[in-house]
TORDOKOL-296995 format. One record per residue (C-alpha): residue number from 1; residue in one letter; x, y, z. Coordinates in nm, 2 decimals, always signed. Layout:
residues N
NUM | A | X | Y | Z
...
END
This chain:
residues 498
1 | X | +0.33 | -0.34 | +4.86
2 | X | +0.54 | -0.62 | +4.99
3 | X | +0.41 | -0.97 | +4.93
4 | X | +0.42 | -1.26 | +5.18
5 | X | +0.68 | -1.51 | +5.07
6 | X | +0.67 | -1.88 | +5.15
7 | X | +0.94 | -2.11 | +5.03
8 | X | +1.29 | -2.00 | +4.92
9 | X | +1.35 | -1.76 | +4.64
10 | X | +1.70 | -1.83 | +4.48
11 | X | +1.95 | -1.57 | +4.58
12 | X | +2.05 | -1.51 | +4.22
13 | X | +1.70 | -1.42 | +4.12
14 | X | +1.69 | -1.04 | +4.11
15 | X | +1.48 | -0.82 | +3.88
16 | X | +1.12 | -0.75 | +3.78
17 | X | +0.85 | -0.96 | +3.62
18 | X | +0.66 | -0.71 | +3.41
19 | X | +0.31 | -0.80 | +3.29
20 | X | +0.05 | -0.64 | +3.06
21 | X | -0.31 | -0.71 | +3.00
22 | X | -0.67 | -0.58 | +3.03
23 | X | -0.76 | -0.45 | +3.37
24 | X | -1.07 | -0.23 | +3.34
25 | X | -1.38 | -0.35 | +3.16
26 | X | -1.64 | -0.09 | +3.27
27 | X | -1.62 | +0.29 | +3.22
28 | X | -1.92 | +0.48 | +3.34
29 | X | -2.23 | +0.30 | +3.21
30 | X | -2.04 | +0.13 | +2.93
31 | X | -1.88 | -0.22 | +2.94
32 | X | -1.62 | -0.36 | +2.71
33 | X | -1.76 | -0.67 | +2.55
34 | X | -1.46 | -0.88 | +2.46
35 | X | -1.17 | -1.02 | +2.66
36 | X | -0.92 | -0.84 | +2.43
37 | X | -1.08 | -0.50 | +2.49
38 | X | -1.03 | -0.39 | +2.85
39 | X | -0.81 | -0.09 | +2.93
40 | X | -0.44 | -0.19 | +2.98
41 | X | -0.32 | -0.25 | +3.33
42 | X | +0.06 | -0.29 | +3.39
43 | X | +0.20 | -0.51 | +3.67
44 | X | +0.54 | -0.53 | +3.83
45 | X | +0.67 | -0.80 | +4.07
46 | X | +1.00 | -0.67 | +4.19
47 | X | +1.22 | -0.96 | +4.33
48 | X | +1.53 | -0.87 | +4.53
49 | X | +1.71 | -1.03 | +4.83
50 | X | +1.43 | -1.30 | +4.87
51 | X | +1.16 | -1.04 | +4.89
52 | X | +0.88 | -0.95 | +4.64
53 | X | +0.72 | -0.61 | +4.60
54 | X | +0.41 | -0.57 | +4.38
55 | X | +0.24 | -0.27 | +4.23
56 | X | +0.03 | -0.19 | +3.92
57 | X | -0.07 | +0.11 | +3.72
58 | X | -0.30 | +0.17 | +3.42
59 | X | -0.14 | +0.26 | +3.10
60 | X | -0.22 | +0.63 | +3.03
61 | X | -0.31 | +0.58 | +2.67
62 | X | -0.51 | +0.84 | +2.48
63 | X | -0.79 | +0.58 | +2.48
64 | X | -0.77 | +0.55 | +2.86
65 | X | -0.75 | +0.93 | +2.93
66 | X | -1.04 | +1.01 | +2.70
67 | X | -1.26 | +0.73 | +2.83
68 | X | -1.20 | +0.83 | +3.20
69 | X | -1.26 | +1.20 | +3.11
70 | X | -1.58 | +1.13 | +2.92
71 | X | -1.69 | +0.86 | +3.16
72 | X | -1.77 | +0.62 | +2.87
73 | X | -1.60 | +0.41 | +2.60
74 | X | -1.48 | +0.64 | +2.32
75 | X | -1.27 | +0.43 | +2.08
76 | X | -1.36 | +0.13 | +1.87
77 | X | -1.19 | -0.18 | +1.99
78 | X | -1.16 | -0.55 | +1.89
79 | X | -1.51 | -0.65 | +2.01
80 | X | -1.67 | -0.33 | +2.14
81 | X | -1.84 | -0.06 | +1.94
82 | X | -1.79 | +0.31 | +2.04
83 | X | -2.03 | +0.58 | +1.95
84 | X | -1.90 | +0.92 | +1.81
85 | X | -1.84 | +1.20 | +2.06
86 | X | -2.18 | +1.37 | +2.12
87 | X | -1.99 | +1.70 | +2.17
88 | X | -1.88 | +1.70 | +1.80
89 | X | -2.09 | +1.89 | +1.55
90 | X | -2.29 | +1.69 | +1.29
91 | X | -2.02 | +1.71 | +1.02
92 | X | -1.75 | +1.60 | +1.26
93 | X | -1.96 | +1.31 | +1.38
94 | X | -2.04 | +1.20 | +1.02
95 | X | -1.68 | +1.19 | +0.91
96 | X | -1.57 | +1.01 | +1.23
97 | X | -1.78 | +0.72 | +1.11
98 | X | -1.54 | +0.68 | +0.81
99 | X | -1.21 | +0.76 | +1.00
100 | X | -1.27 | +0.63 | +1.36
101 | X | -0.99 | +0.69 | +1.61
102 | X | -0.76 | +0.40 | +1.63
103 | X | -0.69 | +0.28 | +1.98
104 | X | -0.35 | +0.31 | +2.15
105 | X | -0.47 | +0.09 | +2.43
106 | X | -0.16 | -0.13 | +2.42
107 | X | -0.28 | -0.41 | +2.64
108 | X | -0.12 | -0.72 | +2.48
109 | X | +0.25 | -0.74 | +2.55
110 | X | +0.58 | -0.56 | +2.64
111 | X | +0.91 | -0.54 | +2.46
112 | X | +1.25 | -0.36 | +2.48
113 | X | +1.39 | -0.14 | +2.20
114 | X | +1.74 | -0.02 | +2.29
115 | X | +1.73 | +0.07 | +2.65
116 | X | +1.36 | +0.16 | +2.66
117 | X | +1.05 | -0.05 | +2.73
118 | X | +0.72 | -0.03 | +2.53
119 | X | +0.37 | -0.16 | +2.56
120 | X | +0.23 | -0.32 | +2.24
121 | X | -0.10 | -0.42 | +2.08
122 | X | -0.19 | -0.49 | +1.72
123 | X | -0.26 | -0.14 | +1.60
124 | X | -0.01 | +0.11 | +1.46
125 | X | +0.07 | +0.26 | +1.80
126 | X | +0.31 | +0.16 | +2.08
127 | X | +0.37 | +0.34 | +2.41
128 | X | +0.69 | +0.39 | +2.61
129 | X | +0.67 | +0.30 | +2.98
130 | X | +0.90 | +0.33 | +3.28
131 | X | +0.97 | -0.03 | +3.39
132 | X | +1.03 | +0.07 | +3.75
133 | X | +0.74 | +0.31 | +3.82
134 | X | +0.51 | +0.18 | +3.53
135 | X | +0.45 | +0.54 | +3.43
136 | X | +0.35 | +0.61 | +3.07
137 | X | +0.62 | +0.83 | +2.91
138 | X | +0.59 | +1.08 | +2.62
139 | X | +0.36 | +1.06 | +2.33
140 | X | +0.24 | +0.75 | +2.15
141 | X | +0.47 | +0.62 | +1.87
142 | X | +0.31 | +0.57 | +1.53
143 | X | +0.46 | +0.30 | +1.30
144 | X | +0.29 | +0.45 | +1.00
145 | X | +0.47 | +0.78 | +1.03
146 | X | +0.80 | +0.60 | +0.94
147 | X | +0.71 | +0.28 | +0.76
148 | X | +0.43 | +0.15 | +0.53
149 | X | +0.22 | -0.05 | +0.78
150 | X | -0.12 | +0.01 | +0.93
151 | X | -0.06 | -0.22 | +1.23
152 | X | +0.19 | -0.47 | +1.35
153 | X | +0.20 | -0.78 | +1.58
154 | X | +0.25 | -0.76 | +1.95
155 | X | +0.50 | -1.04 | +1.93
156 | X | +0.83 | -0.90 | +1.77
157 | X | +1.15 | -1.11 | +1.77
158 | X | +1.47 | -0.96 | +1.92
159 | X | +1.80 | -1.07 | +1.77
160 | X | +2.12 | -1.11 | +1.97
161 | X | +2.24 | -0.76 | +1.87
162 | X | +1.92 | -0.60 | +2.01
163 | X | +1.76 | -0.56 | +1.66
164 | X | +1.38 | -0.61 | +1.67
165 | X | +1.19 | -0.76 | +1.39
166 | X | +0.82 | -0.74 | +1.35
167 | X | +0.55 | -0.81 | +1.09
168 | X | +0.29 | -0.56 | +0.98
169 | X | +0.02 | -0.53 | +0.71
170 | X | -0.02 | -0.24 | +0.47
171 | X | -0.39 | -0.20 | +0.37
172 | X | -0.48 | -0.05 | +0.04
173 | X | -0.58 | -0.12 | -0.32
174 | X | -0.28 | -0.35 | -0.32
175 | X | -0.22 | -0.48 | +0.03
176 | X | +0.10 | -0.65 | +0.15
177 | X | +0.28 | -0.80 | +0.45
178 | X | +0.59 | -0.61 | +0.55
179 | X | +0.88 | -0.74 | +0.77
180 | X | +1.00 | -0.45 | +0.98
181 | X | +1.36 | -0.42 | +1.11
182 | X | +1.41 | -0.19 | +1.41
183 | X | +1.78 | -0.16 | +1.52
184 | X | +1.84 | +0.01 | +1.86
185 | X | +1.84 | +0.39 | +1.83
186 | X | +2.15 | +0.59 | +1.89
187 | X | +2.28 | +0.62 | +2.24
188 | X | +2.08 | +0.88 | +2.44
189 | X | +1.78 | +0.87 | +2.20
190 | X | +1.48 | +0.78 | +2.43
191 | X | +1.18 | +0.91 | +2.24
192 | X | +1.23 | +0.78 | +1.89
193 | X | +1.25 | +0.40 | +1.88
194 | X | +1.19 | +0.39 | +1.51
195 | X | +1.49 | +0.61 | +1.43
196 | X | +1.65 | +0.34 | +1.22
197 | X | +1.34 | +0.14 | +1.13
198 | X | +1.30 | +0.00 | +0.78
199 | X | +1.12 | -0.26 | +0.58
200 | X | +1.34 | -0.55 | +0.49
201 | X | +1.09 | -0.75 | +0.28
202 | X | +0.74 | -0.72 | +0.13
203 | X | +0.52 | -1.02 | +0.06
204 | X | +0.21 | -0.98 | -0.16
205 | X | -0.12 | -1.12 | -0.02
206 | X | -0.24 | -1.45 | -0.15
207 | X | -0.61 | -1.43 | -0.06
208 | X | -0.84 | -1.15 | -0.19
209 | X | -0.81 | -0.98 | +0.16
210 | X | -0.51 | -0.97 | +0.40
211 | X | -0.49 | -1.25 | +0.65
212 | X | -0.52 | -1.19 | +1.03
213 | X | -0.21 | -1.31 | +1.22
214 | X | -0.10 | -1.26 | +1.58
215 | X | +0.26 | -1.37 | +1.56
216 | X | +0.52 | -1.51 | +1.31
217 | X | +0.83 | -1.73 | +1.30
218 | X | +1.20 | -1.65 | +1.27
219 | X | +1.51 | -1.86 | +1.23
220 | X | +1.87 | -1.77 | +1.14
221 | X | +1.79 | -1.77 | +0.77
222 | X | +1.42 | -1.74 | +0.74
223 | X | +1.10 | -1.53 | +0.83
224 | X | +0.79 | -1.75 | +0.84
225 | X | +0.43 | -1.62 | +0.80
226 | X | +0.13 | -1.85 | +0.83
227 | X | -0.11 | -1.68 | +0.59
228 | X | -0.42 | -1.84 | +0.73
229 | X | -0.77 | -1.85 | +0.59
230 | X | -0.89 | -1.59 | +0.85
231 | X | -0.90 | -1.27 | +0.65
232 | X | -0.97 | -0.91 | +0.72
233 | X | -1.25 | -0.77 | +0.51
234 | X | -1.12 | -0.43 | +0.43
235 | X | -1.46 | -0.28 | +0.34
236 | X | -1.61 | -0.40 | +0.67
237 | X | -1.31 | -0.27 | +0.86
238 | X | -1.33 | +0.07 | +0.69
239 | X | -1.70 | +0.11 | +0.75
240 | X | -1.72 | -0.05 | +1.10
241 | X | -1.83 | +0.27 | +1.27
242 | X | -2.09 | +0.36 | +1.01
243 | X | -2.27 | +0.02 | +1.04
244 | X | -2.22 | -0.03 | +1.42
245 | X | -1.96 | -0.31 | +1.37
246 | X | -1.64 | -0.39 | +1.56
247 | X | -1.30 | -0.50 | +1.45
248 | X | -1.38 | -0.86 | +1.51
249 | X | -1.68 | -0.83 | +1.27
250 | X | -1.44 | -0.78 | +0.98
251 | X | -1.27 | -1.12 | +1.04
252 | X | -1.39 | -1.39 | +0.80
253 | X | -1.30 | -1.76 | +0.82
254 | X | -1.28 | -1.96 | +0.50
255 | X | -1.26 | -2.32 | +0.60
256 | X | -1.24 | -2.43 | +0.24
257 | X | -0.90 | -2.27 | +0.21
258 | X | -0.57 | -2.40 | +0.34
259 | X | -0.31 | -2.19 | +0.53
260 | X | -0.03 | -2.09 | +0.30
261 | X | +0.31 | -2.11 | +0.48
262 | X | +0.52 | -1.82 | +0.34
263 | X | +0.89 | -1.86 | +0.39
264 | X | +1.12 | -1.56 | +0.32
265 | X | +1.50 | -1.62 | +0.28
266 | X | +1.66 | -1.35 | +0.49
267 | X | +2.00 | -1.36 | +0.32
268 | X | +1.88 | -1.40 | -0.04
269 | X | +1.62 | -1.13 | +0.02
270 | X | +1.33 | -1.32 | -0.15
271 | X | +1.05 | -1.56 | -0.08
272 | X | +1.11 | -1.93 | -0.15
273 | X | +0.96 | -2.05 | -0.47
274 | X | +0.83 | -2.37 | -0.31
275 | X | +0.47 | -2.33 | -0.21
276 | X | +0.39 | -2.49 | +0.13
277 | X | +0.03 | -2.53 | +0.26
278 | X | -0.12 | -2.70 | +0.56
279 | X | -0.31 | -3.01 | +0.47
280 | X | -0.61 | -2.89 | +0.67
281 | X | -0.76 | -2.55 | +0.74
282 | X | -0.63 | -2.42 | +1.07
283 | X | -0.58 | -2.11 | +1.29
284 | X | -0.29 | -1.99 | +1.51
285 | X | -0.25 | -1.71 | +1.76
286 | X | +0.10 | -1.80 | +1.90
287 | X | +0.41 | -1.94 | +1.74
288 | X | +0.63 | -2.13 | +1.98
289 | X | +0.96 | -2.15 | +1.80
290 | X | +1.11 | -2.24 | +1.47
291 | X | +1.45 | -2.37 | +1.37
292 | X | +1.65 | -2.53 | +1.08
293 | X | +1.78 | -2.88 | +1.09
294 | X | +1.92 | -3.12 | +0.83
295 | X | +1.77 | -2.92 | +0.54
296 | X | +1.43 | -2.90 | +0.70
297 | X | +1.24 | -2.61 | +0.86
298 | X | +1.08 | -2.70 | +1.19
299 | X | +0.79 | -2.48 | +1.30
300 | X | +0.61 | -2.52 | +1.64
301 | X | +0.29 | -2.34 | +1.73
302 | X | -0.03 | -2.36 | +1.92
303 | X | -0.29 | -2.47 | +1.66
304 | X | -0.67 | -2.46 | +1.64
305 | X | -0.90 | -2.62 | +1.38
306 | X | -1.11 | -2.30 | +1.34
307 | X | -1.16 | -1.95 | +1.48
308 | X | -1.44 | -2.02 | +1.72
309 | X | -1.22 | -1.92 | +2.01
310 | X | -1.25 | -1.56 | +1.91
311 | X | -1.63 | -1.57 | +1.95
312 | X | -1.60 | -1.77 | +2.27
313 | X | -1.41 | -1.49 | +2.45
314 | X | -1.69 | -1.24 | +2.48
315 | X | -1.73 | -1.12 | +2.84
316 | X | -2.10 | -1.20 | +2.88
317 | X | -2.03 | -1.57 | +2.82
318 | X | -1.71 | -1.58 | +3.03
319 | X | -1.88 | -1.40 | +3.33
320 | X | -2.17 | -1.64 | +3.30
321 | X | -1.93 | -1.93 | +3.35
322 | X | -1.94 | -2.06 | +2.99
323 | X | -1.60 | -2.22 | +2.93
324 | X | -1.46 | -2.19 | +2.57
325 | X | -1.50 | -2.52 | +2.39
326 | X | -1.23 | -2.46 | +2.13
327 | X | -0.93 | -2.70 | +2.16
328 | X | -0.57 | -2.58 | +2.10
329 | X | -0.26 | -2.79 | +2.11
330 | X | +0.11 | -2.76 | +2.05
331 | X | +0.17 | -2.87 | +1.69
332 | X | +0.48 | -2.92 | +1.48
333 | X | +0.51 | -2.87 | +1.11
334 | X | +0.82 | -2.98 | +0.93
335 | X | +0.90 | -2.83 | +0.59
336 | X | +1.16 | -3.00 | +0.36
337 | X | +1.37 | -2.72 | +0.21
338 | X | +1.50 | -2.94 | -0.08
339 | X | +1.23 | -3.11 | -0.28
340 | X | +1.34 | -3.43 | -0.44
341 | X | +1.12 | -3.60 | -0.71
342 | X | +0.96 | -3.92 | -0.57
343 | X | +0.83 | -4.22 | -0.76
344 | X | +0.54 | -4.24 | -0.53
345 | X | +0.36 | -3.90 | -0.51
346 | X | +0.23 | -4.00 | -0.17
347 | X | +0.57 | -4.06 | -0.03
348 | X | +0.66 | -3.85 | +0.27
349 | X | +0.92 | -3.58 | +0.18
350 | X | +1.02 | -3.53 | +0.55
351 | X | +1.33 | -3.73 | +0.63
352 | X | +1.40 | -3.58 | +0.97
353 | X | +1.42 | -3.82 | +1.26
354 | X | +1.19 | -3.81 | +1.57
355 | X | +0.89 | -3.66 | +1.40
356 | X | +0.56 | -3.79 | +1.27
357 | X | +0.50 | -3.46 | +1.08
358 | X | +0.47 | -3.52 | +0.71
359 | X | +0.48 | -3.34 | +0.37
360 | X | +0.37 | -3.47 | +0.03
361 | X | +0.37 | -3.30 | -0.31
362 | X | +0.02 | -3.24 | -0.45
363 | X | -0.02 | -3.07 | -0.78
364 | X | +0.30 | -2.87 | -0.73
365 | X | +0.23 | -2.77 | -0.37
366 | X | +0.38 | -2.92 | -0.06
367 | X | +0.09 | -3.03 | +0.17
368 | X | +0.21 | -3.04 | +0.53
369 | X | +0.05 | -3.24 | +0.82
370 | X | +0.13 | -3.15 | +1.18
371 | X | +0.22 | -3.37 | +1.47
372 | X | +0.12 | -3.33 | +1.83
373 | X | +0.40 | -3.23 | +2.06
374 | X | +0.28 | -3.42 | +2.37
375 | X | +0.11 | -3.75 | +2.36
376 | X | +0.11 | -3.90 | +2.70
377 | X | -0.22 | -3.86 | +2.88
378 | X | -0.34 | -3.50 | +2.82
379 | X | -0.71 | -3.53 | +2.73
380 | X | -0.80 | -3.41 | +2.39
381 | X | -1.07 | -3.17 | +2.53
382 | X | -0.82 | -2.96 | +2.72
383 | X | -0.66 | -2.65 | +2.56
384 | X | -0.31 | -2.52 | +2.57
385 | X | -0.21 | -2.16 | +2.51
386 | X | +0.04 | -1.87 | +2.58
387 | X | +0.36 | -2.07 | +2.50
388 | X | +0.71 | -1.94 | +2.60
389 | X | +1.06 | -2.08 | +2.58
390 | X | +1.41 | -2.01 | +2.71
391 | X | +1.45 | -1.71 | +2.47
392 | X | +1.82 | -1.78 | +2.42
393 | X | +1.69 | -2.07 | +2.21
394 | X | +1.47 | -1.85 | +1.99
395 | X | +1.52 | -1.95 | +1.63
396 | X | +1.74 | -2.24 | +1.73
397 | X | +1.68 | -2.61 | +1.80
398 | X | +1.53 | -2.63 | +2.15
399 | X | +1.37 | -2.89 | +2.38
400 | X | +1.13 | -2.73 | +2.63
401 | X | +0.82 | -2.51 | +2.59
402 | X | +0.62 | -2.37 | +2.88
403 | X | +0.25 | -2.31 | +2.83
404 | X | -0.09 | -2.28 | +3.00
405 | X | -0.29 | -2.60 | +2.99
406 | X | -0.60 | -2.78 | +3.12
407 | X | -0.83 | -2.50 | +3.00
408 | X | -0.61 | -2.24 | +3.17
409 | X | -0.60 | -2.41 | +3.51
410 | X | -0.24 | -2.53 | +3.49
411 | X | +0.11 | -2.46 | +3.37
412 | X | +0.28 | -2.72 | +3.16
413 | X | +0.64 | -2.79 | +3.06
414 | X | +0.65 | -2.99 | +2.74
415 | X | +0.95 | -3.18 | +2.63
416 | X | +0.93 | -3.16 | +2.25
417 | X | +1.20 | -3.42 | +2.21
418 | X | +1.04 | -3.69 | +2.42
419 | X | +0.68 | -3.57 | +2.36
420 | X | +0.61 | -3.57 | +2.74
421 | X | +0.51 | -3.31 | +2.98
422 | X | +0.51 | -3.20 | +3.35
423 | X | +0.24 | -3.00 | +3.50
424 | X | +0.17 | -2.76 | +3.80
425 | X | -0.19 | -2.70 | +3.90
426 | X | -0.39 | -2.60 | +4.21
427 | X | -0.76 | -2.58 | +4.28
428 | X | -0.92 | -2.25 | +4.21
429 | X | -0.60 | -2.11 | +4.07
430 | X | -0.55 | -1.96 | +3.72
431 | X | -0.19 | -1.91 | +3.62
432 | X | -0.08 | -1.66 | +3.36
433 | X | +0.18 | -1.70 | +3.09
434 | X | +0.49 | -1.87 | +3.22
435 | X | +0.82 | -1.67 | +3.19
436 | X | +1.15 | -1.86 | +3.21
437 | X | +1.45 | -1.69 | +3.37
438 | X | +1.78 | -1.86 | +3.32
439 | X | +2.02 | -1.90 | +3.61
440 | X | +2.34 | -1.70 | +3.55
441 | X | +2.60 | -1.93 | +3.40
442 | X | +2.35 | -2.20 | +3.33
443 | X | +2.47 | -2.48 | +3.10
444 | X | +2.13 | -2.65 | +3.06
445 | X | +1.83 | -2.52 | +2.87
446 | X | +1.59 | -2.55 | +3.16
447 | X | +1.83 | -2.45 | +3.44
448 | X | +1.66 | -2.16 | +3.60
449 | X | +1.31 | -2.07 | +3.73
450 | X | +0.96 | -2.03 | +3.58
451 | X | +0.76 | -1.73 | +3.70
452 | X | +0.38 | -1.70 | +3.67
453 | X | +0.13 | -1.45 | +3.82
454 | X | -0.16 | -1.66 | +3.95
455 | X | -0.51 | -1.53 | +3.99
456 | X | -0.73 | -1.71 | +4.24
457 | X | -1.10 | -1.76 | +4.29
458 | X | -1.24 | -1.73 | +4.64
459 | X | -1.25 | -1.45 | +4.89
460 | X | -1.00 | -1.61 | +5.13
461 | X | -0.74 | -1.71 | +4.88
462 | X | -0.49 | -1.44 | +4.78
463 | X | -0.34 | -1.42 | +4.43
464 | X | +0.03 | -1.48 | +4.41
465 | X | +0.35 | -1.49 | +4.22
466 | X | +0.45 | -1.85 | +4.16
467 | X | +0.81 | -1.96 | +4.13
468 | X | +0.88 | -2.31 | +3.99
469 | X | +1.21 | -2.49 | +3.95
470 | X | +1.28 | -2.49 | +3.57
471 | X | +1.41 | -2.85 | +3.57
472 | X | +1.19 | -3.04 | +3.82
473 | X | +0.89 | -2.81 | +3.76
474 | X | +0.81 | -2.82 | +4.13
475 | X | +0.71 | -2.52 | +4.33
476 | X | +1.00 | -2.36 | +4.53
477 | X | +0.83 | -2.04 | +4.64
478 | X | +0.53 | -1.82 | +4.61
479 | X | +0.47 | -1.45 | +4.70
480 | X | +0.11 | -1.38 | +4.81
481 | X | -0.05 | -1.05 | +4.74
482 | X | -0.29 | -0.91 | +5.00
483 | X | -0.65 | -1.01 | +4.94
484 | X | -0.75 | -0.65 | +4.93
485 | X | -0.55 | -0.60 | +4.61
486 | X | -0.70 | -0.71 | +4.28
487 | X | -0.45 | -0.88 | +4.05
488 | X | -0.58 | -0.94 | +3.69
489 | X | -0.44 | -1.23 | +3.50
490 | X | -0.28 | -1.03 | +3.22
491 | X | -0.18 | -1.17 | +2.88
492 | X | +0.20 | -1.14 | +2.82
493 | X | +0.51 | -1.01 | +2.99
494 | X | +0.88 | -1.03 | +3.03
495 | X | +1.15 | -1.04 | +3.30
496 | X | +1.39 | -0.74 | +3.34
497 | X | +1.71 | -0.84 | +3.52
498 | X | +1.87 | -0.61 | +3.77
END
């Protein structure tokens, strides 16, 4: 349906903002209990000739189709337990406790492999979609049929040649983290995105159980994994169905442990011998960017002090109006790549200009302290999340990051060089992840527009697509969706040029 446009959409802006996220939390008498559990709903805002047309469609995953057919929740998810199918005989039901169906409800993000588009989550399955009609195409694709991983992140990196890199975990008696390389398949191959997939490096786990991670870092020469003290108890995960547990119940936080920053040299094909750790225990969902400069590795991310945010996103609390209390901020770590012996063991090893991040050598380990990336007036109690950048700067030195702020009531543009920010906000409006679209021929990093799907509260206020000027960060246009249409906020997305 066509949206009502106010303001002026740039003539050069032509394409589709594609969004993915949970859209259905109730099936028959059952309700999904966690924000990360709802059945995936795809969104498309098509922009052309100053007009915007919106439509959505549920991802036709096996999880979705079976749930709708059975009129109940049928697959175990992050925070919701699912009972075995009552139509199975007693032996089938017994064994299903030990090998529960793994969901293909790919509700987190979208990516492109070759010429095809895929919906992603953190399990071993991805699903191909049509970016124009939002139809689900073909069968689900199983990473584990080709490479030794039991799941992978929903935040792969795409290199300039179209090669996709992702990080997955192999669970077993000896678990490991595996970096996956997925070059574009041969011309004309549409149903086999893993045709040329391989593992380019394997990292052994440091803790007794594998760590949970949602994203990772990449630069020209390095892969970066924050092996945080949030671990996945393999026994709890394996027996979740038997004991009525969910995936989130297998996560264990060990505040006495530090996060180990694993750095893998892409060219040498091995992990750096230097052991980097964060000075304090921490947790991260989203990396912002990473780059190399003057023999240092700069790593920006959205950091938390603990994992309370996971427990604060259960639907009963959110629907009761209980706002998450966890605080997340854009942090910067700086890792010295060459370690020089210092007379004073407390002397800062970071010699990079314009940073207060530090690193000291303690008993053979490099202890890294972060700095805050904006410092001018944002109250400490307000949370930032869902960071994005001009993707042309991915893995390179950059200046601007766009993220949700003010406890999800605003969009912020943070200048990581000046440590300042600009902000857009409006009463009763909740913006989604900001997506930067560069103007063709742009010569400046922020020359373009920022797009965000905004969900509103109030019967007379329509949800809308927000278009901000990338440089001034002021609103230049919005496209309002009819009030009769429900637009969920979604999680992640991308812009497909036309």
